[in-house]
N, C-alpha and C positions, 0 to 999 in steps of 0.2 A: 504493499498500501503507499501510493506516493505521499509526502510529508504534506502537509498546510502550510502554502507561503502568502505572502500577504498580496501579491500581484494575483493569485487567483481569485479574492476576494473581489480585488479592483477590476477584474476582468469581469466577473459576474454583476459586480454592480454597474458596469457601462452595458452592459446587451441589457439589463432590465431597464436601463434610462431609454436607451434608442429602440427597444422592440426588434431589434436588426443584429445578427450577428456582422453583415457587410458594413452597416453603419457604426458599429462600437469598435469593430478593427479600425477603421478608418482615424475613429475618433483615438483611437489607444496608438497609432502607428504601428500597427503589427499586419501580420498577413491573416485572412481571414481562416483558413485551417489551422494556423497556430492557437487563434483564439477559441477555436471549436475544442480542440485537444485539449486543449488547458482547462477549459468548461468542464470536460467530460471527467478531467481526471480528478477536478473538486468532487461533482458527484461521486466518481467513487470511492474518493476518501473520506464523505461521512454517508454515505451509504442511501442512498435518497435521489430521486428527479428532482433538482432545484427546476429546470426550466421543462415548458411545454412547447415541442418544437413543430408540433401538427398544423398548426394555422397560419394564415397570411404575415403573421407576426407573432414574434416569440416573446410566449408570459409566461411571467413565475409561477410555479404550483403552489397549491397551499403551503405544501412546505417550505418552499422555495421564498413564501412572503416573509415567512418564521424567521428563517436563516438570513435573509438580507436586512431585517430589522434590526437583528442583532450584529451582523457586519458593518453596519452604519456605525451602529452604536461605538463597537471596537474600534473603526477606523478613526471616529471622531476623539475617542480615547488619545488614541495613539498621536493624533495629531497636539492635542491639547499637552500631551506627554512631552513631546518636542520642543512646544513654545516653551514648557516651563523650564525644560534645560537651557534652552538660551535665555531665557530669565534669569537663571541663576548666573550664567555664566556674565552675561553684564549687569548682576550686580541689581536689578532691582527687583529681587526676589533672593532670599536666603533668610538660615539662621545658623548660630554661632554660641555654641555651648561652652562658657568661660568661667575660669574660676584664681583666683587671686587670692595670698594670702592679708592677712587682713591692717598690716601696712600700706599696702598700697591702695586698699580701698580710699584711706586716708588723704593722697594725692597725685595718684596716677589714673585710676578708673573711671573716673569722674570725665575729665577732659577727653579719656581715649573715647568714651560710650558715646558724649555730644559731639565729637568729632566723626565719629563713623556713622550717628543718628542723623548728620549735617549733609553727608556726600551720599549715604546709602539710607536713607528713610524706610524702604523696602525689606532690610533687614532686620532681623527680631533677634532678640540676644535673650539668652537666660544666665545670668550673672551672679555667682557664687562665692561666698567667703569660707575659707576652709584652711586647716594645715597646711603643709608642704608635703607633709608624707600621706596625706588623703588624694592631694591633689593627682600626685604619681599613682596610687593606686586607681583612682576612678577614670584617668587617659587609660590607663592600662587596660582597664574593664570597656574602654570607649563608650565610657558615659560624661565625657568632655571632651573638645576639640583640641581648645589650647589651656595653659596655664602659667600666672606670673609667679614668679616662686623666685629664690636665691640660689645662684651658682652653688654646685656642689655635688656630692655621693648621689647619685639617683640610681632607682633599680635599673637595673636590664631594660632594656624595650624602652626606655624615656631618652627622646633628644633633647639637649638643653643648648637652645641660642643664644648668645650674651646680646644683653641691648645697652647695660649702661652700669655707671659704676654709684652705688649711693654711699652718701656719707653720713654720719651721724654725729652731732653736736649736745653739747648741754646748752639747756634752754630754759628761761624766766620768762615772768613777764615782762612788759616793756617798760622802758625805764628803769635799766638799774642803776643803782651807785655808780658815779664815775669810776670809782676804784676797782669794780670789777670787770671792766670795762678795758681798763688799762692795761693789766698784765694778764697772762693767759695762767689757767687755774691749773695746778698739778695734780694727781691723782688723791694725793694727801690731803689735799684744799678741799676736794669733791666727797672725800670723806666727812668732813665735818658739816657739809651740809643736809639737811633732811630732804629728802628725794619722794615724787611721785614717780613710778614706774612703770613698763608693762608688766601682766603676769608672767608666770614662769610658762606657761603653753606657749606662749608667740620666739619664734625662733630669733629675734631683734634682741628679746629679755637673756637670751642665752648667749647674743652676741655681748649685750654688756657686763653680765657677770663673769664673763670672760674675761674681757677685760679688767674688770675689777681684783679677780682673781690672779692675774699677772702682775700686778702693782701691790700685790697684798692689803687690799682695802676691803672694808666690811663696811656694805653701804646701810647708811639710815633711812631707810626704806619707811616711809609714813603713810603711804598710800601704795593698792597696787589696784590696777585696773585692766580689763579687758578691751578698753578702748582707747585709742589713741585721739578721737574728739574728745573724750571725758578729762583726758590727761592735759591737753592742751584749754579746756574752761579753768580747770582746776590750777593749773598754772600762771592763769591769768588773774585770779581772784584771790592768790595766799602769796606766801612767801619760799613756796616749795620751789624745785628747778626739775627737770624729766630731761629726759632724754631722746631726741626725735631725729628723723632725717631731716636734714638740711631744705630738702625738698619741701617738707612741712611747712618749716618753721617761716621761708621765705614767704608762703600763701598768706600768712597770718601777721599782719601790720600789729598786733597786741603781744607779739610774741618776740622775745630778744637772745639772739644765740651768745653766749660767752665761750670764749677759748681755753681749749684745754691742750695742755701739752705733759705728755704726747697724745694726740688726738686717737680719738676712737678709730680701730680700722676699719678702711672701705670693706664694702662688700658687691659683689658681680650679682644684678639683676640679670634674670634671662627668662626666657620665654619658651616653654616647655610644651611637647606634643609627645605621641606616640609614634615611635618608629614604623616608618611602611605604612602608618594610618592615611587612608585617603584626603586629601587637602583638598576641602571644597573653595570656591570662589569667594566664600564668606570669608573662611579661615586665612586665604591670602592675602584679602585686601586689607582684613585687619593686622595682620602682621606688617604687610607697608606701610598701612597709618600708624602702626606703633614705632616703628623705625624714624618715621618722619617726626611725629611729635617730640620724641626723645631728644631729638637733634633740635628741634625748634626751640624748645626749652634750655638749650645749653646743659642739659645732665652730662656728667663726664662721660666719657668715651669707656664702655668694657675693655 
């Protein structure tokens, strides 16, 4: 039994429309014997007679009427699918599943989403905030398209593309005493201040703790929070200091940086994806946009 092909459906529809093999063959630009043979092949494949050839015009049988109804719908659906693929390719439609560690929701995700929506409003996004290890596991499970996290030891199957270097700094409310701004603070000086820091489930907090441990400092932690926005609000209203990415501080006129010597070590920010995963047009566009935005904002290169 011959396999059904799309041309069989198109040939049947043409004969049904014209009521004639001769006129249908002319319209399809094939020979009449070829058309007749192809339609007979279709009838053998489906196991019923689809055309009544006994009259002056060729007509659909009852079975042919039912078959053509479904064939027309199938061809319409296929044409719609082809248009949808073109729409996705030109970014008029699409969907992106994105996750980021909490640090980046404070200064990076908002501008990225705003820019993507401005350029490609037809792309919908599912944005989640989660820890770095969860991002990796969900990428591997094909539950995410992209993740934004820190460069480091990632599980096998994860590809990390460096984006920029994130620097951290000590931050207080705006308008610190002039003496605080004149000379950089040492780790020992920092150990004498009361601090508001991110909670221990943040990768950033681990980075800060490593800095303290390397310099033999036991920090005086007055407040812990799992929200960067909350820390910024607390520091603006109290005498507490905190440690935040410089990019967050630069976006808040009511926050003021204090110099540390030595400075906190910088970290590389990376875009994560699953190796060999299908890269949709939306994912490729977001990757390009991310590189452009990082460059336009002047973030230090990775």
